Structures are given as structure tokens and as C-alpha cells.
N, C-alpha and C positions, 0 to 999 in steps of 0.2 A: 504493500499499498504505499503509495507516495504521499509525502505530506508537502503542503505549500506554507511555508512560513514567512512568506514575503508580507510586509507590513502594508497596509492599505494607506495608511498615513506615514510616509518615510519619517516625516519630521517628529513623530511620536517617541522615536528610539531614546531619546535623551530623557524625556519624562518618565518613561518607563524605568530605564536604568536608574535614575534618580529615586523612583517609588521603590524598585527592589532593594537599593542599599539602606533606604530609610526603614523599610520594613525588616531586613536582615538586623539591623541595629536594635530595633524594637524588641526583637525576639533573642538578642544577644548572640548572634551567630558571629563568629570571627571571620569575616572576609575582609580581604585587603581593598581599600578603595584605590582608584586609580588603575585597576587592572585591564579596563576596558578603555583606557585613554582619556584620563581627565578629571574624573570625579574625585573629590577629596572629601573629609569628612566635614570640612567647612562649607562645602557646595551644597549640602543637604539641611533639611528643616533642622535636624538633630547635631548638626556640626558643632554648635556652641556646647552643647551638653557632652558630646562624645569628646570634644577637643580634636586637634588635628591629628590624623592617624597617619603615622609614616610607614614607610614599606618596611622599616626596622621593627616595628611593633609586633607584628605578626609574622615577620621572616618567611617561614614556609607556608604560613596561611593565606598567601596572598592569591586570590580568586575563588572559584566556587567549587573546585575539584576535590576538596578534602571533605565536603560535607556529605552527609548521608541523603538518599533519595527522599526520605521523610522531610528531612529539614530543606531542602530545595523544593519539594512539593508544597510544603506550608507556606513558603514565600510566594510561589505561584499562585496558590489558592488565595492567599490573602490579596494579592493583586487583583484578581478576578473579583472577590468580594467588594473591594473598594471601587473599582471600575463601574460594576453593576449599581453601587448604591449612588453612585454619582450620576450615573444615567437616571435612575429612578426619581432622584432629586430634581433633575432638570426637566422631567415630564409634568 
């Protein structure tokens, strides 16, 4: 089965990435900021609470590969819930 992950609105990628990192921070998941090119702790809504996160803080934990499927799925599920809630509020 072929999957099409093409974004309908390509400009949404940055917003979705920011949301992903904010949710991961809320859940206490150790992901390194900036691994996709540019997001830092200060770029997110929670940046002031988290402080600037350097690449040295998490060392081997830069990125998402060390997280379990359940942890990654919980972030994706929360993104979906929030986007649905936003759409419902706009109706």
C-alpha cells in the first residue's frame, strides 16, 4: 500500500514541527531541538520555561529515533487532537 505524505499546504510544515516539539516538551520527552534545521527551545511557546537547549544537553538524544513507538505515537495523537479541536472551534 502506497502512502502519500505530501503536505496539502507545504507552508504548514514549520507550524507542525513547532507543535511537535512543544508537545514533546510537555510530555517530558528528551528530543534535541534543531535536528530538523532551526528550531531551538527559544523558538517555541515553552522556550522560556525550558531554557535554551543545546546539542550538548542531550548528546545522544538529538532527534526522535531513540523514542519508543508509543512515545512518538502519543505526540502524533496529541497533534491530531489539537488540530481537530482548533477546526471545531472555528466552525
